[in-house]
C-alpha positions as CSV (number, residue, x, y, z in Angstrom):
1,M,51.4,0.2,-5.8
2,L,48.0,1.9,-6.9
3,S,46.4,-1.4,-8.0
4,N,47.4,-2.6,-4.9
5,I,45.2,0.2,-3.3
6,L,42.5,-0.6,-5.4
7,D,42.6,-4.1,-4.6
8,S,42.4,-3.2,-1.1
9,E,39.4,-1.5,-1.4
10,E,37.4,-3.3,-3.4
11,N,38.0,-6.2,-1.2
12,R,36.5,-3.5,1.5
13,I,33.5,-3.6,-0.5
14,M,32.7,-7.0,-0.7
15,R,33.5,-7.3,2.7
16,L,30.5,-5.2,3.7
17,A,28.8,-6.2,1.1
18,D,29.3,-10.0,2.8
19,L,28.6,-8.8,6.2
20,V,24.8,-7.7,4.5
21,A,24.1,-11.4,3.0
22,Y,25.0,-12.9,6.1
23,R,22.9,-11.4,8.2
24,R,19.6,-12.0,5.7
25,P,17.3,-14.1,7.3
26,Y,16.5,-17.6,5.6
27,A,15.0,-17.0,2.4
28,N,10.9,-18.4,2.3
29,R,11.2,-19.4,-1.7
30,E,6.9,-19.8,-1.1
31,F,6.6,-16.3,-1.3
32,D,9.0,-15.4,-4.0
33,Q,12.0,-14.4,-1.4
34,I,14.9,-15.0,-3.4
35,F,18.0,-13.0,-2.5
36,M,20.4,-10.9,-5.2
37,L,24.1,-12.1,-5.0
38,A,26.4,-10.1,-2.9
39,A,28.5,-8.8,-5.7
40,D,25.4,-8.0,-8.0
41,M,23.8,-5.8,-5.1
42,V,27.2,-3.8,-4.8
43,K,26.7,-2.9,-8.6
44,Q,23.3,-1.8,-7.5
45,V,24.6,0.2,-5.1
46,D,26.8,2.0,-7.9
47,V,24.4,2.3,-10.0
48,I,21.6,3.9,-7.8
49,E,23.6,6.2,-5.1
50,D,23.0,8.8,-7.4
51,Y,19.3,8.5,-7.5
52,I,18.8,8.3,-3.8
53,R,21.2,11.1,-2.3
54,A,19.0,13.2,-0.6
55,K,16.2,11.4,-1.0
56,N,13.7,10.0,1.8
57,V,13.4,6.3,0.2
58,L,10.8,4.1,0.5
59,F,11.8,0.8,0.6
60,L,8.7,-1.5,-0.2
61,G,9.7,-5.1,0.8
62,D,13.8,-4.9,1.1
63,G,14.5,-9.3,1.3
64,D,17.7,-8.4,0.0
65,G,18.8,-6.1,2.3
66,M,19.3,-2.9,0.0
67,S,18.5,-0.5,2.8
68,M,21.7,-2.2,5.0
69,M,23.9,-2.1,2.1
70,F,23.3,1.9,1.5
71,G,23.3,2.5,5.0
72,L,26.2,0.6,5.9
73,F,28.1,1.9,2.9
74,G,27.3,5.4,4.0
75,S,28.3,5.2,7.5
76,Q,31.6,3.8,6.1
77,G,32.3,6.9,3.7
78,I,31.5,5.0,0.4
79,I,28.4,7.0,-0.8
80,E,26.8,9.6,0.4
81,G,23.4,8.2,1.0
82,P,19.5,9.6,1.1
83,S,18.4,11.7,3.7
84,S,16.0,9.1,5.2
85,M,15.1,5.1,4.7
86,T,11.6,3.8,5.6
87,I,10.9,-0.3,5.2
88,Y,7.9,-1.7,5.1
89,D,7.7,-5.8,4.8
90,F,5.2,-8.5,5.4
91,D,8.1,-10.2,7.1
92,Q,8.8,-9.5,10.7
93,R,12.6,-11.5,10.4
94,I,13.5,-9.0,7.8
95,I,12.1,-5.6,9.8
96,H,13.9,-6.8,13.0
97,N,17.2,-7.8,10.9
98,I,17.3,-4.3,9.2
99,K,16.6,-2.2,12.6
100,T,19.3,-4.7,14.4
101,F,21.7,-4.4,11.7
102,A,21.0,-0.7,11.5
103,E,21.7,-0.6,15.4
104,D,24.6,-2.4,15.5
105,Y,26.5,-0.6,12.6
106,K,25.1,3.0,14.0
107,F,23.7,4.1,11.2
108,L,19.8,4.1,12.4
109,D,19.7,7.9,13.5
110,K,22.3,8.9,10.3
111,Y,19.4,7.9,8.1
112,K,16.2,8.0,10.2
113,L,15.5,4.6,9.2
114,K,12.1,3.3,9.9
115,C,10.9,0.0,9.9
116,Y,6.8,-1.1,9.8
117,N,5.5,-4.1,9.5
118,Y,3.0,-4.1,6.3
119,N,1.4,-6.4,3.7
120,V,0.9,-4.7,0.1
121,I,-2.6,-6.5,-0.1
122,D,-3.9,-4.0,2.5
123,P,-4.2,-0.4,2.1
124,I,-1.4,2.2,3.1
125,P,-1.4,3.6,6.8
126,Q,-2.7,7.3,6.6
127,Q,0.4,8.1,8.4
128,S,2.3,6.8,5.2
129,Q,0.7,8.9,2.3
130,K,2.8,11.0,0.1
131,R,5.8,10.7,2.2
132,Y,8.5,9.7,0.1
133,N,10.4,11.1,-3.1
134,F,12.0,7.8,-4.1
135,F,10.6,4.5,-3.9
136,Y,12.4,1.2,-4.3
137,I,10.6,-2.4,-5.0
138,N,12.1,-5.6,-6.0
139,P,8.8,-7.0,-6.2
140,P,7.7,-11.0,-6.8
141,Y,8.5,-11.7,-10.2
142,G,5.0,-12.2,-11.5
143,S,5.9,-15.2,-14.2
144,K,1.9,-16.6,-14.6
145,N,0.4,-13.0,-14.1
146,H,2.0,-10.9,-16.6
147,G,3.5,-8.4,-14.1
148,L,0.5,-7.7,-12.1
149,S,2.7,-8.5,-8.8
150,T,4.7,-5.6,-10.1
151,E,2.0,-3.5,-10.8
152,A,0.6,-4.5,-7.2
153,W,3.5,-3.3,-5.5
154,L,3.5,0.3,-7.9
155,H,-0.1,1.1,-6.8
156,R,1.0,1.6,-3.0
157,C,4.1,3.3,-4.3
158,I,1.8,5.8,-6.0
159,D,0.0,6.2,-2.8
160,M,2.9,6.4,-0.4
161,C,5.1,8.6,-2.6
162,T,4.8,12.5,-3.7
163,E,3.6,13.4,-7.2
164,N,6.9,14.0,-8.6
165,C,8.8,10.9,-6.9
166,S,11.2,8.8,-8.7
167,G,11.8,5.2,-8.2
168,C,14.0,2.0,-9.0
169,I,12.1,-1.3,-10.3
170,V,13.8,-4.3,-10.2
171,I,12.3,-6.7,-12.3
172,P,13.5,-9.7,-14.1
173,Y,14.1,-9.3,-18.1
174,D,15.6,-11.8,-19.7
175,N,15.7,-12.3,-23.6
176,Q,16.3,-16.0,-22.8
177,H,12.7,-15.7,-21.3
178,R,9.8,-14.8,-23.0
179,W,7.7,-14.4,-20.1
180,T,9.8,-11.7,-18.6
181,Q,9.2,-9.4,-21.9
182,D,5.8,-9.6,-21.7
183,A,5.6,-8.7,-18.3
184,M,8.1,-6.1,-19.0
185,L,5.6,-4.7,-21.9
186,D,2.7,-4.8,-19.4
187,I,4.3,-3.2,-16.5
188,Q,5.7,-0.3,-18.9
189,K,1.8,0.3,-20.3
190,F,0.8,0.7,-16.7
191,L,3.7,3.0,-15.7
192,A,2.6,5.1,-18.9
193,A,-1.2,5.3,-17.7
194,H,0.1,6.3,-14.6
195,G,2.0,9.1,-15.3
196,F,5.4,7.4,-15.0
197,V,8.4,7.5,-18.0
198,V,11.3,5.1,-17.4
199,R,14.4,7.3,-17.5
200,D,17.3,4.8,-17.3
201,M,17.0,0.9,-17.4
202,I,19.8,-1.8,-17.5
203,S,18.7,-5.4,-18.7
204,S,20.6,-8.5,-17.5
205,M,22.3,-6.9,-14.3
206,H,21.5,-9.2,-11.2
207,L,21.3,-12.9,-10.1
208,Y,20.4,-14.7,-7.4
209,H,20.6,-17.2,-5.0
210,L,17.8,-19.7,-7.3
211,K,18.3,-23.0,-7.4
212,D,15.8,-23.7,-10.2
213,N,17.1,-20.9,-12.6
214,P,20.4,-19.8,-11.6
215,E,21.3,-18.0,-15.0
216,L,17.7,-15.5,-14.7
217,K,19.0,-12.2,-14.5
218,S,17.0,-8.8,-13.4
219,A,17.1,-5.4,-14.6
220,T,16.6,-2.2,-12.8
221,V,14.7,0.2,-14.0
222,I,14.5,4.0,-12.6
223,V,11.4,5.4,-13.4
224,D,9.9,9.3,-13.2
225,K,6.6,10.6,-12.5
226,I,5.9,13.4,-14.5
227,A,1.9,13.4,-14.4
228,S,-0.3,13.1,-11.7
229,A,-2.4,9.8,-11.2
230,Q,-4.1,8.0,-8.6
231,S,-4.4,4.2,-8.1
232,E,-7.6,2.8,-8.5
233,Y,-7.3,1.2,-5.2
234,S,-6.0,3.9,-2.9
235,G,-7.9,3.0,0.7
236,K,-8.9,0.0,-0.9
237,Q,-7.4,-3.6,-0.2
238,L,-6.2,-5.3,-3.9
239,P,-8.5,-7.3,-5.2
240,I,-8.4,-11.3,-5.8
241,S,-7.8,-10.7,-9.7
242,M,-4.8,-9.5,-8.6
243,L,-3.6,-11.8,-6.0
244,V,-4.3,-15.1,-7.5
245,N,-0.6,-16.0,-8.9
246,M,1.1,-13.0,-6.8
247,Y,3.9,-15.6,-5.4
248,G,3.3,-17.9,-8.6
249,S,0.4,-20.9,-8.7
250,P,-2.7,-20.0,-6.3
251,R,-1.7,-20.5,-2.5
252,R,-2.6,-19.0,0.7
253,I,-1.0,-15.9,1.6
254,P,0.1,-15.0,5.4
255,H,-0.9,-11.5,6.6
256,Y,2.7,-11.3,8.3
257,I,5.2,-13.9,8.8
258,I,6.0,-13.8,12.6
259,D,9.5,-13.6,14.2
260,D,8.6,-16.6,16.4
261,G,12.6,-16.9,16.6
262,S,13.2,-20.5,13.8
263,P,14.7,-20.1,10.6
264,M,11.3,-19.8,8.3
265,G,9.5,-17.9,11.1
266,R,5.6,-18.5,11.5
267,M,2.7,-17.4,9.1
268,D,0.1,-15.5,10.6
269,F,-2.8,-17.0,8.5
270,D,-5.9,-15.6,10.8
271,W,-6.7,-13.3,8.0
272,K,-9.4,-13.1,5.0
273,F,-6.6,-13.4,2.7
274,G,-5.2,-16.3,4.5
275,H,-7.6,-19.6,5.2
276,N,-10.4,-18.2,3.3
277,F,-8.7,-16.2,0.7
278,W,-10.2,-18.2,-2.3
279,E,-13.6,-18.1,-1.0
280,G,-13.4,-14.1,-1.1
């Protein structure tokens, strides 16, 4: 009988995860929208729930839909959940989807959920400075730039979060792929130089809907900020040297992906980092 109860609860949890996965917009692979498998998102909730409990959580990008997972699981009494969740993403489809999902499943107010359209290349909005005490990021892989993509996201987290913040970085680390180890080395150097220590790390934890490399696994890295340090790009746009290979090989980068009702959205290139990006 107990095994039947446990099986029933496990099935309920997976059904909830499938609700989140089903609602995610079409992934735009060109800009590293590579979504985590639903079963691995459940594992991620189990690992992260203790870290985010009662925290004001910043999601700097949330294509996977982890904010929806935390909100849904919290509203269903499976986890306690954070105090608040704020999502920043350059894809309006993701922003609209998260907000609508939170309204549909009635956790918008419970977790004070707010969503903003924002591109990490831009300086952070004035009202976003030092507001959050936990960040959650799953940034572009940076397979061709030794982790600079992750460092770009971390620069903005430093500006947005308090001096004693913690955070979760989801980043590929797979001993079958040497580039992931090289990137991790440089990321850890960046973290140490900016006052962070690695508290915990679970490697080879997640798989993704990634047709060209379905076996590539990512790690969960938990960090604590224990020393004061500022971002070199606080109040500034990120430099082109950091962005050239942000999404793999050089390409035009839209300011936003506009939600125009189409599966892929419309890319907004009316911006200096669009048409004229490589001339800057």
